[in-house]
C-alpha positions as CSV (number, residue, x, y, z in Angstrom):
1,M,0.2,0.0,-0.4
2,T,0.7,2.9,-0.8
3,A,1.6,6.0,2.4
4,K,-1.8,7.8,1.3
5,D,-3.7,4.2,1.9
6,K,-2.5,3.5,5.2
7,L,-4.0,6.8,6.4
8,I,-7.6,6.6,7.9
9,V,-9.1,9.6,9.4
10,A,-11.4,9.5,12.2
11,L,-14.8,11.6,11.2
12,D,-15.1,12.0,14.9
13,V,-17.8,15.2,14.2
14,D,-21.3,15.4,15.1
15,T,-23.6,16.2,12.1
16,I,-23.5,15.0,8.4
17,D,-22.8,18.3,6.7
18,H,-19.3,18.6,8.6
19,A,-18.6,14.9,8.0
20,I,-19.4,15.3,3.9
21,A,-17.7,18.4,4.0
22,L,-14.4,16.8,5.2
23,V,-14.8,13.9,2.9
24,D,-14.6,16.0,0.1
25,Q,-11.9,18.1,1.5
26,L,-9.8,14.8,2.0
27,K,-10.7,12.1,-0.2
28,D,-7.8,12.7,-2.5
29,S,-5.8,13.0,0.0
30,V,-6.3,10.3,2.9
31,G,-7.1,6.4,2.0
32,M,-10.0,5.4,3.9
33,F,-12.5,7.5,6.7
34,K,-13.4,6.4,10.1
35,V,-17.2,6.1,11.1
36,G,-17.4,5.8,14.6
37,M,-20.2,6.2,17.9
38,Q,-21.0,9.4,17.7
39,L,-21.1,10.6,14.2
40,F,-23.2,6.9,13.6
41,T,-25.7,7.3,16.3
42,A,-25.9,11.0,15.0
43,A,-26.3,10.2,11.5
44,G,-26.4,7.0,10.7
45,P,-26.3,4.3,7.9
46,D,-27.0,6.7,5.0
47,L,-24.3,8.7,5.7
48,V,-21.7,5.8,5.1
49,R,-23.7,5.4,2.3
50,R,-22.8,8.3,0.7
51,I,-19.0,8.2,1.7
52,V,-19.3,5.3,-0.1
53,L,-20.7,6.0,-2.8
54,Q,-18.4,8.8,-3.3
55,S,-15.8,5.8,-4.0
56,S,-14.3,6.5,-0.3
57,R,-13.5,3.2,1.7
58,V,-15.0,3.3,5.4
59,F,-14.1,1.8,8.7
60,L,-17.2,1.5,10.6
61,D,-16.2,1.6,14.0
62,L,-18.8,0.4,16.4
63,K,-16.9,-1.9,18.8
64,Y,-19.7,-4.9,18.3
65,H,-20.0,-6.3,21.4
66,D,-23.4,-8.6,22.5
67,I,-24.2,-12.1,22.4
68,P,-22.6,-14.5,19.0
69,N,-26.1,-14.2,16.9
70,T,-26.7,-10.4,17.3
71,V,-23.3,-9.3,16.8
72,A,-23.1,-11.6,13.5
73,L,-26.4,-10.2,12.0
74,A,-24.8,-6.8,12.9
75,A,-21.8,-7.9,10.4
76,V,-24.2,-8.5,8.2
77,E,-25.3,-5.2,7.9
78,A,-22.1,-3.8,7.9
79,T,-21.0,-6.3,4.8
80,R,-24.3,-4.7,3.1
81,L,-23.5,-1.0,3.1
82,G,-20.3,-2.2,1.7
83,V,-17.4,-1.2,4.7
84,S,-14.1,-1.8,4.1
85,L,-13.7,-2.6,7.7
86,F,-15.6,-2.9,10.9
87,N,-14.2,-4.1,14.5
88,I,-16.2,-5.9,17.3
89,H,-14.4,-6.5,20.8
90,T,-12.7,-9.5,21.1
91,S,-13.8,-9.8,24.9
92,G,-16.9,-11.1,23.5
93,G,-15.3,-14.4,23.2
94,S,-14.8,-17.0,20.9
95,E,-18.3,-18.0,19.7
96,M,-19.0,-14.5,19.2
97,M,-16.5,-13.9,16.6
98,K,-16.6,-17.6,15.1
99,W,-20.1,-16.5,13.7
100,T,-19.2,-12.9,13.1
101,A,-16.4,-14.1,10.3
102,K,-18.9,-16.8,9.2
103,A,-21.7,-14.5,8.6
104,V,-19.5,-12.1,6.8
105,A,-18.0,-14.6,4.5
106,E,-21.8,-16.2,3.9
107,T,-22.9,-12.9,3.1
108,A,-20.6,-11.7,1.0
109,A,-21.2,-14.7,-1.1
110,R,-24.3,-15.4,-1.5
111,E,-25.4,-11.5,-2.2
112,N,-21.8,-11.1,-4.5
113,L,-20.6,-8.3,-2.1
114,A,-16.8,-7.2,-1.4
115,A,-16.0,-9.1,2.4
116,P,-15.0,-6.1,4.9
117,K,-12.3,-7.5,6.8
118,V,-13.5,-8.1,10.2
119,L,-11.2,-6.1,13.0
120,G,-11.2,-7.5,16.8
121,V,-10.6,-4.9,19.3
122,T,-7.9,-5.7,22.1
123,L,-8.0,-3.1,24.6
124,L,-8.8,0.6,24.1
125,T,-5.9,3.0,23.2
126,S,-7.0,4.8,27.6
127,I,-6.7,1.5,29.1
128,N,-3.4,0.8,31.2
129,R,-2.7,-1.2,34.1
130,E,-4.6,0.9,36.9
131,T,-7.6,0.8,34.2
132,L,-7.4,-3.2,34.4
133,D,-7.2,-3.5,37.9
134,E,-10.2,-1.0,38.4
135,I,-12.3,-3.9,36.3
136,G,-10.5,-6.9,37.6
137,I,-8.4,-7.7,35.1
138,D,-4.9,-8.9,36.2
139,G,-2.0,-8.4,33.7
140,Q,0.2,-6.0,32.1
141,P,-2.2,-4.8,29.0
142,S,0.6,-6.0,26.5
143,M,0.0,-9.7,28.2
144,V,-4.0,-8.7,27.6
145,V,-3.0,-7.5,24.0
146,G,-1.0,-10.3,22.9
147,R,-4.1,-12.8,24.2
148,L,-6.8,-11.6,22.6
149,A,-4.9,-10.9,19.1
150,K,-4.0,-14.9,18.9
151,L,-7.7,-15.5,19.7
152,A,-9.0,-13.3,16.9
153,Q,-6.9,-15.0,15.0
154,E,-7.7,-18.4,15.5
155,C,-11.4,-17.4,15.3
156,G,-10.8,-16.5,11.8
157,L,-10.7,-12.7,12.5
158,D,-8.9,-10.9,9.6
159,G,-6.6,-8.8,11.9
160,V,-6.8,-6.5,15.7
161,V,-7.5,-2.7,16.6
162,A,-4.0,-2.3,18.8
163,S,-2.3,0.2,20.1
164,A,1.4,0.9,18.6
165,Q,3.3,-0.5,21.5
166,E,1.8,-3.8,20.7
167,I,2.7,-4.1,17.3
168,E,5.8,-6.2,17.9
169,L,4.0,-8.3,20.6
170,I,1.5,-9.0,18.1
171,R,3.3,-9.8,15.4
172,R,5.3,-12.3,17.8
173,E,2.4,-14.0,18.5
174,V,0.5,-14.2,15.3
175,L,2.7,-16.2,12.6
176,Q,0.5,-14.9,10.0
177,N,1.7,-12.1,7.3
178,D,-1.7,-11.2,6.4
179,F,-2.3,-10.2,10.0
180,M,-4.1,-6.7,9.4
181,I,-3.1,-4.3,12.6
182,V,-4.7,-0.7,12.6
183,T,-3.6,1.8,15.1
184,P,-5.6,4.6,16.7
185,G,-4.7,7.0,19.0
186,I,-1.7,8.1,16.1
187,R,-0.1,11.4,16.5
188,S,2.8,13.5,14.5
189,A,5.9,14.0,16.0
190,T,4.7,17.7,17.0
191,D,1.1,16.8,18.5
192,E,0.4,16.2,22.3
193,V,0.0,12.9,23.5
194,Q,-4.1,14.3,24.9
195,D,-6.2,11.2,26.4
196,Q,-4.5,8.3,24.6
197,R,-2.0,6.9,26.7
198,R,-0.5,4.1,24.4
199,T,0.6,5.5,21.4
200,M,3.2,6.2,19.0
201,T,4.1,8.8,16.0
202,A,3.0,7.9,13.0
203,G,6.4,7.2,11.9
204,E,6.9,5.3,14.7
205,A,4.2,3.0,14.8
206,I,5.0,2.2,10.7
207,R,8.4,1.2,11.5
208,A,6.9,-1.3,14.6
209,G,5.0,-2.7,11.7
210,A,1.2,-1.2,11.7
211,D,-0.6,-1.4,8.6
212,Y,-2.9,1.3,8.8
213,L,-3.1,4.4,10.7
214,V,-6.0,6.3,12.5
215,V,-5.6,9.7,12.6
216,G,-8.8,12.0,14.2
217,R,-8.2,15.6,16.2
218,P,-4.4,16.4,15.0
219,I,-6.0,16.7,11.1
220,I,-9.9,17.5,11.3
221,K,-9.0,20.0,14.1
222,A,-6.4,21.5,12.4
223,A,-6.8,25.0,10.8
224,D,-5.7,23.5,7.2
225,P,-6.8,19.7,7.6
226,S,-6.0,19.0,3.8
227,A,-2.1,19.7,5.0
228,A,-2.2,18.7,8.2
229,A,-3.4,14.9,6.3
230,Q,-0.3,15.3,4.1
231,R,2.3,15.6,6.9
232,F,1.3,12.9,8.2
233,V,1.5,10.9,4.8
234,T,5.1,12.5,4.5
235,E,5.7,11.2,8.0
236,I,4.5,7.5,6.6
237,Q,6.4,8.0,3.7
238,T,9.9,8.2,5.7
239,A,9.1,5.5,7.8
240,Q,8.6,3.2,4.9
241,A,11.5,4.4,3.0
242,R,14.0,3.5,6.1
243,A,11.9,0.8,6.6
244,S,13.3,-0.6,3.7
245,Q,16.3,0.5,3.5
246,A,17.5,-1.4,6.8
């Protein structure tokens, strides 16, 4: 993939008009747009269809987590929407993940649709050891992420959403070359960390082995979102070049 293809912009806004304006402004500069819970709740599936109809790719970031049948049925609708990626929580367990992967494959084959890649959410990037202690999970975040990533691969998922700090660990745990890692909470070398605790810069994440980078506020809150996106693309290109020379 090119550097542009690896960049996903998070449309973390609250109106259709704002989202479409960003898509129009950025669709030639980035590879994909993420529609998350805020925007989907405000605008619904029609917005996703509008973005897809503009020949732009969508990562549907709703983090499904429910009983296996409910999540599998939601996965069918995500497939019909034409999204390129969507995610589910790995903590829903193996049955939920297997049902979802099967539902996507069967729906795509039966209805002659492109099958989206299904990603497992390991731990949110805002979670640290103290948070795990609060909810009764023993262990370092990296240990939990490694275990959940391996389970996702065993259940037929295409990849995971994980902090950049766990990329190398996941690559050691999952010996599958096409297992995808999508990394949120990415900033440029000059951005503040804000509320993402387990994060890296774009260049660091690419060098660690991320396939896609999700960037929100550093681009959509910038005075010039297009210029901000280009800075990320340039940083990704530089990291790819250095990696190829290593």
